[in-house]
C-alpha positions as CSV (number, residue, x, y, z in Angstrom):
1,X,162.4,128.4,95.4
2,X,165.9,129.2,96.7
3,X,165.2,132.1,98.6
4,X,162.1,130.2,100.3
5,X,164.6,127.1,101.0
6,X,167.0,129.9,102.7
7,X,164.5,131.5,104.7
8,X,162.5,128.7,106.1
9,X,163.4,125.2,107.6
10,X,160.7,123.2,106.3
11,X,161.2,121.9,102.7
12,X,159.8,123.5,99.7
13,X,158.5,121.1,96.7
14,X,158.8,123.2,93.4
15,X,157.2,122.2,90.1
16,X,158.4,122.4,86.5
17,X,156.2,121.3,83.4
18,X,157.2,117.5,82.7
19,X,158.9,118.2,79.2
20,X,161.9,115.8,79.9
21,X,159.5,112.8,80.7
22,X,157.3,113.7,77.8
23,X,159.5,113.8,75.2
24,X,161.3,110.7,76.3
25,X,158.5,108.7,76.0
26,X,156.8,110.2,73.1
27,X,156.5,108.4,69.5
28,X,156.1,110.8,67.7
29,X,158.1,113.0,68.8
30,X,155.3,116.1,68.6
31,X,154.5,117.1,72.2
32,X,152.2,119.4,74.0
33,X,152.6,121.6,76.7
34,X,149.3,122.6,78.3
35,X,149.7,125.3,81.1
36,X,148.5,128.5,82.2
37,X,149.4,131.6,80.3
38,X,152.3,132.3,82.4
39,X,153.6,129.0,82.7
40,X,154.1,128.7,78.7
41,X,155.9,132.1,78.9
42,X,158.4,131.7,81.4
43,X,161.9,131.2,80.8
44,X,162.2,128.3,82.7
45,X,159.7,126.5,80.5
46,X,161.8,127.8,77.6
47,X,165.1,126.3,79.1
48,X,163.4,122.8,79.7
49,X,162.4,122.3,76.2
50,X,166.0,123.6,75.0
51,X,167.5,121.1,77.6
52,X,165.5,118.3,77.2
53,X,163.5,118.5,73.7
54,X,166.3,118.1,71.2
55,X,164.5,115.4,69.0
56,X,160.8,116.6,69.9
57,X,158.5,119.2,68.5
58,X,156.9,121.1,71.6
59,X,153.7,123.3,71.1
60,X,153.5,125.4,74.2
61,X,149.6,126.0,75.0
62,X,148.4,128.9,77.2
63,X,145.1,127.9,78.8
64,X,143.5,131.3,80.0
65,X,140.8,129.8,81.7
66,X,141.5,125.7,82.4
67,X,142.7,126.4,86.1
68,X,139.3,128.4,87.1
69,X,137.2,125.6,85.4
70,X,139.0,122.9,87.4
71,X,138.4,125.2,90.5
72,X,134.5,124.9,89.6
73,X,134.7,121.2,89.3
74,X,136.5,121.1,92.7
75,X,133.6,122.9,94.1
76,X,131.1,120.2,92.3
77,X,130.1,122.6,89.5
78,X,129.4,121.6,86.1
79,X,131.8,122.1,83.4
80,X,131.0,122.1,80.1
81,X,132.8,119.7,77.5
82,X,132.9,122.5,75.0
83,X,134.7,124.8,77.8
84,X,137.3,122.1,78.3
85,X,137.4,121.5,74.9
86,X,138.0,125.4,73.9
87,X,140.9,125.1,76.0
88,X,143.0,121.6,75.3
89,X,142.1,121.9,71.7
90,X,145.4,124.0,70.5
91,X,147.2,120.8,71.8
92,X,146.1,118.7,69.0
93,X,148.4,119.5,66.1
94,X,147.4,117.8,62.8
95,X,149.7,116.5,60.3
96,X,152.2,114.0,60.2
97,X,153.4,113.1,62.8
98,X,150.4,114.5,65.3
99,X,150.7,114.7,69.0
100,X,150.8,112.0,70.8
101,X,151.7,113.3,74.2
102,X,150.6,116.3,76.1
103,X,152.2,117.8,79.7
104,X,149.5,119.0,82.1
105,X,151.6,122.0,83.7
106,X,149.6,123.0,86.1
107,X,148.4,121.5,89.2
108,X,144.7,121.9,89.0
109,X,144.3,120.1,85.2
110,X,144.5,116.7,86.7
111,X,141.4,117.6,88.5
112,X,139.8,117.2,84.8
113,X,141.7,114.6,83.5
114,X,138.7,112.2,83.2
115,X,136.8,114.7,81.5
116,X,139.8,115.6,79.4
117,X,140.4,112.4,78.1
118,X,136.8,111.7,77.3
119,X,136.7,114.6,75.2
120,X,139.8,114.7,73.5
121,X,140.0,114.5,69.9
122,X,142.5,111.5,69.8
123,X,144.1,109.4,72.6
124,X,147.0,111.2,73.8
125,X,149.7,110.4,76.6
126,X,148.7,112.5,79.1
127,X,151.4,113.4,81.6
128,X,150.0,114.0,85.1
129,X,152.7,115.5,87.6
130,X,151.1,114.5,90.7
131,X,152.8,111.0,90.9
132,X,156.2,112.6,91.1
133,X,154.8,115.7,93.2
134,X,154.0,113.4,95.8
135,X,157.0,110.8,95.5
136,X,159.3,114.2,96.2
137,X,156.7,115.1,98.9
138,X,157.7,111.6,100.6
139,X,161.1,111.4,99.8
140,X,161.4,114.7,102.2
141,X,159.4,113.4,104.8
142,X,161.1,111.4,107.5
143,X,160.8,107.9,107.8
144,X,159.1,108.3,111.6
145,X,156.6,110.8,110.2
146,X,155.3,108.9,106.8
147,X,154.8,105.7,109.3
148,X,152.8,107.7,111.8
149,X,150.4,109.0,108.9
150,X,147.0,107.5,109.8
151,X,144.8,105.7,107.0
152,X,142.8,106.5,105.9
153,X,143.8,110.6,105.7
154,X,141.4,112.8,107.2
155,X,140.9,116.3,106.4
156,X,140.1,119.1,108.5
157,X,138.4,122.1,107.0
158,X,138.5,125.0,109.2
159,X,136.9,127.8,107.3
160,X,134.4,128.2,109.7
161,X,131.4,126.9,107.4
162,X,130.5,123.5,106.5
163,X,132.1,122.6,102.9
164,X,129.2,121.7,100.7
165,X,128.5,117.9,99.9
166,X,129.4,118.6,96.4
167,X,132.8,119.7,97.4
168,X,133.2,116.6,99.7
169,X,132.1,114.0,96.6
170,X,134.7,116.0,94.5
171,X,137.2,115.5,96.8
172,X,136.7,111.9,97.5
173,X,138.0,110.3,94.4
174,X,141.5,112.3,94.7
175,X,142.3,111.7,98.2
176,X,139.9,108.3,98.8
177,X,139.5,109.7,102.3
178,X,136.8,110.7,104.6
179,X,136.9,114.4,105.1
180,X,136.0,115.8,108.5
181,X,134.0,118.8,109.2
182,X,135.5,120.9,112.3
183,X,134.1,124.7,111.8
């Protein structure tokens, strides 16, 4: 991110797996990090574990297809419970203690959070990075800019073709806004 921040005057917001808050809130001290295969292999993920998971056992789960499934759901396509369960199952470590907290370490995964919660083998705390990312973006906006954002927000699709009704329905719960179609 440093090279981007040096090259451009606009702020960039990076995301990292929320290992620190997950380990701080875990009661059983058994946490899973559900990310892409690349995310769970990265050195920064291992450094976050070394820095913030001192008293926790952390299981890294590289989901090969969950982001693709989330994109399908965003397009309004049906995503099977079995397909999602296959991706999240390694997060649930049995034993004493068992996993009680799972970090969603990909910005796509909250798109499936309702389904994930419903099919999970047992109840866990899901650490969704979206609110923290939104707070950071808001803190970077000038006060005058954030005061001028109209409510409800409007979206403009400029792909040259109308968004499908399924996509519009899929966006509605996440943005609570009325999307505009201006091809």
